[in-house]
C-alpha positions in Angstrom: -176.4 -164.5 -23.5 -175.4 -162.1 -20.8 -172.2 -160.1 -21.0 -170.3 -159.3 -17.9 -168.7 -155.9 -17.5 -165.2 -156.0 -16.1 -164.6 -153.6 -13.2 -161.3 -152.0 -12.3 -159.9 -151.5 -8.9 -162.1 -148.5 -8.2 -165.3 -150.4 -8.9 -166.1 -148.4 -12.0 -167.0 -150.4 -15.2 -163.9 -150.6 -17.5 -166.2 -150.2 -20.5 -167.4 -146.9 -19.1 -163.8 -145.6 -18.7 -162.9 -146.9 -22.2 -165.9 -144.9 -23.6 -164.8 -141.8 -21.7 -161.3 -142.2 -23.0 -162.6 -142.6 -26.5 -164.8 -139.5 -26.2 -161.8 -137.5 -24.9 -159.6 -138.7 -27.8 -162.3 -137.7 -30.3 -162.7 -134.3 -28.6 -159.0 -133.7 -28.7 -158.8 -134.8 -32.3 -161.5 -132.3 -33.3 -160.0 -129.4 -31.4 -156.5 -130.2 -32.7 -157.8 -130.3 -36.3 -159.4 -126.9 -35.9 -156.2 -125.5 -34.3 -154.2 -126.8 -37.3 -156.7 -125.1 -39.7 -156.4 -121.9 -37.6 -152.7 -122.0 -38.0 -153.2 -121.3 -41.6 -150.9 -124.1 -42.9 -151.7 -125.9 -46.2 -154.7 -128.3 -46.1 -152.7 -131.3 -47.2 -150.4 -130.8 -44.2 -153.4 -130.7 -41.9 -154.6 -134.0 -43.3 -151.3 -135.7 -43.1 -150.5 -134.4 -39.6 -153.9 -135.3 -38.2 -153.7 -138.8 -39.6 -150.6 -139.3 -37.5 -152.5 -138.0 -34.5 -155.4 -140.3 -35.2 -153.1 -143.4 -35.3 -151.5 -142.4 -32.0 -154.9 -141.9 -30.3 -156.2 -145.3 -31.5 -158.5 -143.7 -34.1 -156.9 -145.0 -37.3 -160.1 -144.8 -39.3 -160.8 -141.2 -38.4 -160.5 -138.8 -41.3 -160.3 -135.0 -41.4 -161.2 -132.6 -44.2 -160.4 -128.9 -44.3 -163.3 -126.9 -45.7 -163.5 -123.2 -46.5 -165.4 -122.5 -43.3 -164.0 -125.0 -40.9 -163.0 -128.6 -40.3 -165.1 -131.8 -41.0 -164.1 -134.9 -39.1 -165.5 -138.3 -40.2 -165.3 -140.9 -37.4 -165.0 -144.7 -37.6 -168.6 -145.2 -36.4 -169.9 -143.3 -39.4 -170.7 -140.1 -37.6 -169.3 -136.7 -38.7 -168.7 -133.5 -36.8 -168.0 -130.0 -38.1 -166.3 -127.2 -36.3 -165.9 -123.6 -37.4 -162.3 -122.4 -37.8 -161.0 -118.8 -37.7 -159.4 -117.6 -40.9 -159.2 -121.1 -42.5 -159.3 -119.5 -45.9 -157.0 -116.6 -45.2 -153.8 -118.6 -45.2 -152.2 -116.5 -42.5 -154.2 -118.1 -39.7 -155.4 -116.7 -36.5 -152.7 -118.2 -34.3 -149.7 -116.2 -33.2 -146.2 -117.6 -33.8 -145.8 -118.6 -30.2 -149.1 -120.4 -30.2 -148.2 -122.2 -33.4 -144.9 -123.3 -31.8 -146.8 -124.7 -28.8 -149.3 -126.4 -31.1 -146.5 -128.2 -33.1 -144.7 -129.3 -29.9 -148.0 -130.7 -28.5 -148.8 -132.6 -31.7 -145.2 -134.0 -31.7 -145.8 -135.2 -28.1 -149.1 -136.8 -29.0 -147.9 -138.5 -32.1 -144.9 -139.9 -30.2 -147.1 -141.2 -27.4 -145.6 -138.9 -24.8 -148.9 -137.1 -24.2 -152.4 -138.4 -23.9 -155.7 -136.9 -25.1 -156.8 -135.5 -21.7 -153.5 -133.7 -21.1 -153.4 -132.7 -24.7 -156.8 -131.0 -24.3 -155.6 -129.1 -21.3 -152.5 -127.9 -23.1 -154.6 -127.0 -26.2 -157.0 -124.9 -24.2 -154.1 -123.2 -22.3 -152.4 -122.4 -25.6 -155.6 -120.9 -27.0 -156.1 -118.6 -24.0 -152.5 -117.6 -23.6 -152.0 -113.8 -23.7 -149.4 -112.3 -26.0 -145.9 -112.5 -24.8 -145.0 -108.8 -25.3 -146.6 -105.6 -24.2 -148.2 -103.1 -26.6 -145.0 -100.9 -26.8 -142.9 -103.9 -27.7 -145.4 -105.0 -30.4 -145.5 -101.5 -31.9 -141.7 -101.6 -32.0 -142.0 -104.9 -33.9 -144.3 -103.2 -36.4 -141.7 -100.5 -36.9 -139.0 -103.1 -37.5 -141.3 -105.0 -39.8 -141.9 -102.0 -42.0 -138.3 -100.9 -41.7 -136.9 -104.3 -42.7 -139.4 -104.7 -45.6 -138.5 -101.1 -46.7 -134.8 -102.0 -46.7 -135.6 -104.8 -49.2 -136.8 -102.2 -51.7 -133.5 -100.2 -51.7 -134.9 -96.9 -50.2 -133.4 -93.7 -49.2 -132.6 -92.9 -45.6 -135.7 -90.8 -45.1 -137.6 -93.5 -47.0 -136.8 -95.8 -44.1 -138.1 -93.4 -41.6 -141.3 -93.0 -43.5 -141.8 -96.8 -43.8 -141.2 -97.4 -40.1 -143.6 -94.6 -39.1 -146.4 -95.6 -41.3 -146.0 -99.3 -40.5 -146.5 -98.6 -36.8 -149.7 -96.8 -37.6 -151.0 -99.5 -39.9 -150.0 -102.3 -37.5 -151.4 -100.6 -34.4 -154.8 -99.8 -36.0 -155.0 -103.2 -37.5 -154.6 -104.8 -34.1 -157.5 -102.6 -32.7 -159.9 -103.4 -35.5 -159.0 -107.1 -35.9 -161.8 -108.3 -33.6 -164.5 -106.3 -35.4 -165.6 -108.2 -38.5 -166.8 -105.1 -40.4 -163.8 -103.1 -39.4 -161.4 -105.8 -40.4 -163.1 -106.2 -43.7 -162.8 -102.5 -44.6 -159.4 -101.8 -43.0 -157.3 -102.8 -46.1 -159.1 -100.1 -48.2 -158.7 -97.5 -45.5 -155.0 -98.4 -44.8 -154.1 -98.4 -48.5 -155.9 -95.0 -49.0 -154.1 -93.4 -46.0 -150.7 -94.8 -46.8 -150.9 -93.9 -50.5 -152.0 -90.4 -49.6 -149.1 -90.0 -47.2 -146.5 -91.3 -49.6 -147.8 -89.2 -52.5 -147.2 -86.1 -50.4 -143.9 -87.2 -48.8 -142.1 -89.8 -50.8 -141.1 -87.6 -53.8 -139.6 -85.0 -51.4 -137.3 -87.7 -50.0 -136.3 -89.1 -53.4 -138.5 -92.1 -53.5 -141.1 -93.3 -56.0 -144.5 -93.2 -54.3 -145.6 -96.5 -55.9 -142.6 -98.2 -54.3 -142.8 -96.3 -51.0 -146.3 -97.5 -50.2 -145.4 -101.2 -50.2 -143.4 -101.4 -46.9 -146.1 -99.9 -44.6 -148.7 -102.2 -46.2 -146.5 -105.3 -46.1 -148.3 -106.8 -43.1 -151.6 -106.7 -45.0 -150.2 -108.4 -48.2 -151.6 -111.9 -48.6 -148.2 -113.6 -49.2 -149.0 -116.7 -47.2 -152.6 -117.0 -48.5 -151.6 -116.8 -52.1 -148.7 -119.3 -51.7 -150.7 -121.8 -49.7 -153.6 -121.5 -52.2 -151.3 -122.7 -55.0 -149.9 -125.5 -52.8 -153.4 -126.7 -52.0 -154.4 -126.6 -55.6 -151.3 -128.5 -56.6 -151.9 -131.1 -54.0 -155.5 -131.7 -55.1 -157.2 -129.8 -52.3 -159.4 -127.9 -54.8 -162.0 -126.5 -52.3 -159.6 -125.1 -49.7 -157.1 -124.0 -52.4 -159.8 -122.1 -54.4 -161.1 -120.5 -51.2 -157.7 -119.3 -50.1 -157.0 -118.0 -53.6 -160.2 -116.0 -53.6 -159.4 -114.5 -50.2 -155.9 -113.5 -51.4 -157.2 -112.0 -54.6 -159.9 -110.1 -52.7 -157.3 -108.7 -50.3 -155.1 -107.5 -53.2 -158.2 -105.9 -54.9 -159.1 -104.0 -51.7 -155.6 -102.7 -51.3 -155.4 -101.7 -54.9 -158.7 -99.9 -54.7 -157.7 -97.9 -51.7 -154.3 -97.0 -53.2 -155.9 -96.1 -56.6 -158.5 -93.9 -54.9 -155.8 -92.0 -53.0 -153.6 -91.6 -56.1 -156.5 -90.0 -58.0 -157.5 -87.6 -55.2 -154.2 -86.6 -53.6 -151.7 -84.7 -55.8 -148.2 -86.1 -56.1 -145.5 -83.7 -54.7 -142.7 -82.6 -57.0 -140.0 -85.3 -57.3 -136.5 -84.8 -55.9 -133.7 -87.3 -56.5 -132.2 -89.1 -53.6 -129.4 -91.7 -53.0 -130.8 -95.2 -52.7 -129.2 -97.7 -50.2 -128.2 -100.6 -52.5 -126.7 -102.5 -49.5 -129.9 -102.3 -47.5 -131.6 -105.5 -48.6 -129.0 -107.7 -47.0 -129.4 -106.0 -43.6 -133.2 -105.7 -44.1 -133.6 -109.5 -43.9 -132.4 -109.6 -40.3 -134.4 -106.4 -39.3 -137.6 -107.9 -40.9 -137.1 -111.2 -39.0 -136.8 -109.3 -35.7 -140.0 -107.4 -36.4 -141.9 -110.5 -37.3 -140.8 -112.2 -34.1 -142.0 -109.3 -31.9 -145.3 -108.8 -33.7 -146.1 -112.5 -33.6 -145.1 -112.9 -30.0 -142.4 -115.5 -30.6 -139.6 -116.0 -28.1 -136.3 -114.1 -28.7 -134.5 -117.5 -28.6 -136.2 -118.3 -32.0 -134.5 -115.4 -33.7 -131.2 -117.0 -34.7 -132.8 -119.9 -36.5 -135.4 -117.6 -38.1 -132.6 -115.4 -39.5 -130.7 -118.4 -40.8 -133.7 -119.7 -42.6 -134.4 -116.2 -44.1 -130.8 -115.6 -45.2 -130.5 -119.0 -46.7 -133.7 -118.5 -48.7 -132.8 -114.9 -49.7 -129.4 -115.9 -50.9 -130.6 -118.8 -52.9 -133.3 -116.7 -54.5 -130.8 -113.9 -55.2 -128.4 -116.1 -57.2 -131.1 -118.2 -58.8 -132.8 -115.0 -60.0 -129.6 -113.7 -61.4 -129.0 -117.0 -63.1 -132.4 -117.8 -64.6 -134.8 -115.0 -63.8 -137.5 -114.4 -61.1 -139.5 -117.5 -61.8 -136.5 -119.8 -61.3 -135.6 -117.7 -58.3 -139.1 -118.4 -56.8 -138.8 -122.1 -57.4 -135.4 -122.3 -55.8 -136.5 -120.2 -52.9 -139.4 -122.6 -52.2 -137.0 -125.5 -52.0 -134.5 -123.6 -49.9 -137.1 -122.4 -47.5 -138.4 -125.9 -46.6 -134.9 -127.3 -46.5 -133.5 -124.6 -44.3 -136.5 -124.7 -42.0 -136.2 -128.4 -41.6 -132.5 -128.2 -40.9 -132.4 -125.2 -38.5 -135.4 -126.2 -36.4 -133.0 -128.4 -34.5 -131.4 -125.3 -33.1 -132.4 -124.9 -29.4 -135.3 -122.5 -29.2 -136.1 -122.6 -32.9 -139.6 -122.6 -34.3 -141.0 -125.8 -35.8 -140.4 -126.0 -39.5 -143.8 -124.8 -40.7 -143.7 -121.9 -38.3 -140.1 -121.1 -39.2 -140.6 -120.3 -42.8 -144.0 -118.5 -42.7 -142.4 -115.0 -42.1 -139.9 -115.7 -45.0 -142.8 -115.8 -47.5 -143.1 -112.0 -47.2 -139.4 -111.7 -48.3 -139.6 -114.0 -51.3 -143.1 -113.3 -52.6 -143.1 -110.2 -54.8 -146.2 -108.6 -53.2 -144.8 -105.2 -54.2 -144.9 -106.1 -57.9 -148.4 -107.4 -57.7 -149.8 -104.4 -55.8 -148.0 -101.9 -58.0 -149.3 -103.5 -61.1 -152.9 -103.6 -59.8 -152.8 -99.9 -59.0 -151.3 -99.0 -62.3 -154.1 -100.8 -64.2 -156.4 -98.0 -63.0 -154.2 -95.3 -64.2 -154.6 -93.7 -67.7 -152.1 -94.7 -70.3 -150.4 -97.9 -71.5 -151.1 -100.8 -69.2 -148.6 -103.2 -70.7 -146.1 -102.8 -67.8 -148.8 -103.3 -65.2 -150.0 -106.5 -66.8 -146.4 -107.7 -67.1 -145.8 -107.0 -63.4 -148.9 -108.8 -62.3 -148.1 -111.8 -64.5 -144.5 -112.0 -63.2 -145.8 -111.8 -59.6 -148.3 -114.6 -60.2 -145.8 -116.9 -61.9 -143.3 -116.3 -59.1 -145.9 -117.3 -56.5 -146.7 -120.4 -58.5 -143.0 -121.3 -58.7 -142.5 -120.7 -55.0 -145.5 -122.9 -54.1 -144.4 -125.7 -56.4 -140.9 -125.5 -54.9 -142.3 -125.7 -51.3 -144.6 -128.6 -52.3 -141.8 -130.4 -54.1 -139.4 -130.1 -51.2 -142.1 -131.1 -48.6 -143.2 -134.2 -50.5 -139.6 -135.2 -51.2 -138.7 -135.0 -47.5 -141.8 -136.9 -46.5 -141.0 -139.7 -49.0 -137.4 -140.0 -47.8 -138.6 -139.9 -44.1 -141.2 -142.7 -44.7 -138.6 -144.8 -46.6 -136.2 -144.5 -43.7 -138.9 -145.6 -41.2 -139.8 -148.6 -43.3 -136.2 -149.7 -43.8 -135.5 -152.9 -41.6 -132.9 -152.6 -39.0 -129.9 -154.9 -39.2 -130.1 -157.7 -36.7 -127.2 -158.4 -34.3 -126.1 -161.8 -33.3 -126.0 -163.1 -29.7 -122.5 -161.9 -29.4 -123.2 -158.4 -30.7 
């Protein structure tokens, strides 16, 4: 039996064009899955999101699996393809905030059928190659605000804020320079922790601050807040491979920072301590300053700042009162729920970041990275280690509580959203 190939108006076989369209759809799906992994979001979110994209592209049997080193895609014809992903394990991702925003908008358009695979590929490549929005001077200003805002969360002295901002600019600037060098990026946490700890040991006591507390703000951009949180989310959602890998990377980063800080504390003498007046009101202003710094360092548009601040203040306020009511662990759980809820509500504000991009910077505010790093450094000091172990334990439990809160809120919203989609619409009669 002979089969005829239908030809379109241009004389090209329709089966050929269908095959090309299918190949384009598969190529876009692969690239989009890698981009989602590079965004650093939890693996279960990548799986759920890409399943929506597969359905929209006519590839309902295609499955995606996030692995420690990349993304594995299983196609309907039984073939598989693997693509490396940048920083899949790290949790923070290799995409800037502006790129993450463009990616989420693109995936929304594809899932809704407003954009096809070919146009999606073009937009995806343009997003990948887009230069940072801001010039170097503006980015360095962002690092200063990042360190200043984080420092304000720790109730510093006035001169402590100056020290935090100055050291944060140095750490952020050098980190940007060495980020593309694999060896340099691997060693930089040790070097940064050593340099910052040496500086604060010499300066912090003279301005009325505890050196162990003063070193946190300049190193805040290196703390694996997102990696540790997403690791617990993945493990709780049954994504054991990616969750374990992210957890290992986060723990490794904390160990490197602690080693550098410990080495400096043993080699550099601590200056005599002078008392200073702490700024008890600073944390409430520090939230806004920190958000502004995050926006500039991650190249997000200024129009995203109002919604980002609303998400941050909502989460910070909920955590503050929940911690006062039931302790830091309850505060972490409540903060996780508040973060997802606020990000989902305020992403409707014009110019706002998508929900998953909107709450990533907030993780640095609610995760007690300061407690974990301080405890790790104190373990290497002579004397009683009970306080250090307690600090590390509390930090770990708060991270778990935060992750469970995020997962609980996310799954609840997804369930409600699915139920609303399945609910049949009321029929209207012929007369309305």
